[in-house]
Residue, then its C-alpha position, 0 to 999 in steps of 0.5 A: m758434681t762440681t761445685s764453687t765455695t766462693t759465695v761461703t765464708l770459710n772458717q780456716s783453723p789457726f792450728e794443724l798438726a805438723g810432725p813427724y812426732g815419733d808418737f800417736r800425733d803421727d797416727l792422728k795426722s795420717q790416719g785421722y785417728a789414733v789409740v793411745k795405749g794404757a792412758i789410765s791403769l787397767e785398775k782405774a779402768r775397771h774402777y770407772q766402768q764399775k761406777a758407771l755400771d752402778w750409775v746404770t742400775s741405780f734407777g730402781s729397775p730390775l736390771d741386773l747385770n748378771d741376768p742378761s734376761t733383764w737387759t731390756v729397753a723397759n729397764l734401762p734409763v732413757q738413752g740418747k743415739a748409739n747408747q749413749y747417756s748424757n741426761y739424768s746429770v750423769v756427765h757431772e758425776k764424780f767419776m766422769w770428772d775423775a776420768r777426764m781428769e786423769p793425768k795421761i788423758l790430759e797429757a795426750f791432748s796437751k800434746v796435740w794442742g801444744t798447751d796445758e790450758l785446755l778446756v773439756s767437753f760435758d760429753a756422754v758415757n756410753i753403756t752398751l749391752p749386748k744381746m738385747q732381744d728387744k732393741a734393734k741394733r742401730q745401723p751404721w750412721p757415719h758422720v763428721d762432727q764439723a761443719p763443711m765451711r770449717r777448714g783445717l783442724h778444729c776439734i779432736q774428739g776421744v773416747i776413754n775406753l773402759s772395756q775390751a774392744g775387740p773385733e766382735d764387740g761394740s767399738l768406734i768405726v773410723l774411715p781411715k784418712s778420711n779426714q784428709v779428703t773430706e774437704e774435697f768431698f764437700d767442695t766437689q760432691v755437696d752443693p754448697s747452699t746446702w752446707e749446714t753451720r752446725d757441726f755434724r754431717h751425716i754421710s749417706t750410703e751413697e756418698l760413702k762410695w765416694f770414699e770408697a772409690r779412693g780405697i778409704k773403707p771402714l774400720r773397727v778400732q780395736a783397744e783394751p780397757g785404760d786406751l785413749l782413742l782419738w780422732d779428728s772431727r773431719t774423719v767419718h765415723w760412727g759407733g759400732e754395734p757389737t755382733d752377736k758373738s760379743d759378751i762385752i758390755r761396752t763402756v766408754i766415757y766420751a771427752s774431747y779437749s781443746p785450748a781455752s785460747l780457741a774459746t769463742p765469744g759467749t762459750f765460758e757463759r754457756k759452759k758456766e750455765a751447763f756446769e752449774s745446771f749439770r747438763a751435757t753440751t756436745h762433742w767440742a769443748h771450746d765453741n759449738v756449745i749447745l746445752r742439752d735438755s735437762v728433762v728427760l722424756l719418755p717415749d710417750g712424751t711424759v716426763d721421766p719420773r727417774n729424772r735427776s737434777k743432780p748427780l748422785e755423787e758431785p765431784e770436788h770443785t778443785d781449781k783444776l776442774l773449774k778451769l777445765a770446765g771453763v768456769r774460772a779463767y786460766 
């Protein structure tokens, strides 16, 4: 299938990785993803994981992380897609903000963008319990988090890894080098009249064959507690479920950073509203800031009585935090 984009207005990014750099940025450019080893210490990673696990067991249910028989859907707070929690005000818990402000996490994104004046996304925490008997494992859902009409490097996503991610464990799955051909895929395989403006595009099983024909196949990223996983939003990816051999509770914090100078009109107002109402947004920090619902609904459509309108532990609103949040100007 060959299509034309002449009737579509393309949004070309003013930024692109150049290199070679002699560090993780070379992988980010060539492979579409990178692992920054030891971005936070093992001690800190264990601390943040414990805070996340304390949070998930704070709802008064019989959930006991030492007793797998209690690992049931009913005993968990309501999850979003792929074992992610972005509700109950968790995205603004102190431990989430403390992790986002870790110096080497910020340093990595500053290297990518060439500036210390960054905004951060209000993104989710992932807590995946292995071997849950009453929950079907999510099937692969390959996608990109960048709209077809956006061209070039617009967004770098991140996972602050707080648990072991081995070959059997839950982890990020990527199609290495897909960032280099995703735009060609949209131009030649997808009718532009069907392009959506939202920064999400599912890649079907049939469409994956186009990538596979170019030698591009899925890879489960392996990492250790304290590593930072980065990927280009043009890279095809998804959250990989643990196999039946895994005993690891996957625990990660999603965090994306980008220059405040790239913020689009209205971004700061929406980020301020989300920040003050303790709400989550998207994987993007400077654009595409869509506020998530503040009310949690149960599967039957009723309001979850466990719903929270503010975090259990709020962070100190330092100058640094407020600037990252987009509430205070640089």
